[in-house]
C-alpha positions, 0 to 999 in steps of 0.5 A: 925478199930480193927474189920476191921483188925480182919476181914482181918486177919481172911480172909488172915489166911484162905489162909496162906502158908509157905515160907521156906528158902531153900539151895542147893549145886550148881556150880555157876559162879563167876568173878574168875571162876565157883565154888561149892557154897551154894545157898539160896533162900530168900522168899519175897526178896527185892533186896535193902534189900538183897544187904544191908544185904549181905554186912553186912554178908560178913563183919561179916566173918572178913578178908578184905571185898570188893565188885565189880560188884555185888560180895562180897569177904572176903579175909583171913576170919576167924571163930572159927567154921570153924577151925583155918585156914583162908579162902576166902569167895565169895558171889553174888546175883542171880536173876531169875524173881521175885526170888532172891537167894544168892550164897556163895562159900568158898575157903578153900585154894586150894579147894572150900568147898563142902558137901562131903569133908568138911561136918563140914565147909559146915554145918557152912556156910549153917547154916549162909546162912539160918540165913542170908536169914531168917533175910533178908526176915524178914527185907524186909517184916517188911519194907513193913509192915511199909510202908503199915501201914503208908499209912493206918495211912494217910487214917485213918487221911483223914477219920477222917478229913472227919468225922469232916468236916461232923459234922462241916457242920451239925452245919453250917446248924443250925447256918447259915440258909442262907447257908443251901443249900451250907452246905447240898451240902458239906455234900453230897460231903463229905459223898461220899468221906467218903464212898470211903475212907472207901472202900479204907481203907478196901482194904488197911487193907486186904493188911496189913493182907496179909503182916502180913501173909507173916511175920508169914509164914517165918520160 
């Protein structure tokens, strides 16, 4: 098993690539109008994980949290790093094919935050957006890794059961000469199943390597 995992890791490492968390400044349409926003792209995004983590993130902003029609708001939020004045935060998930992004807009009180006029506050939210995306991407990949590992564990159990069945069948041949024909046929069938299961495990091990590569590539 260790040899299979090592081989899969070496194979996938040769094709490794990085998936960076990137942010951009864009005008995004929210329920209360279009506003300047920080848009962060989440690598290997899982929408269910993104939704859960975004809700937690916006609650951490303080103030009154609410979610409606795919948008999250944090009214009268406050952060020491944003200064003493409270602000209103808005966030929404943007899907484009397989790519999932999250937009964060901040109403500082009469003006929406942008990088030119509010550089210090912008950097604070930009950094939070990056950390949010990194955490969300990592959580999603870890969940995927756990699911694939569970499948592999079940396959290994099936393989072990087949191996034990073969051994028991061999003993049956020795102990019960009258059942030689049936026992030999069972061995043939189980060896065929064992070979197939071995091929499946090799494929699954490669998938595990691919997912581990995803996790390592996040930065």
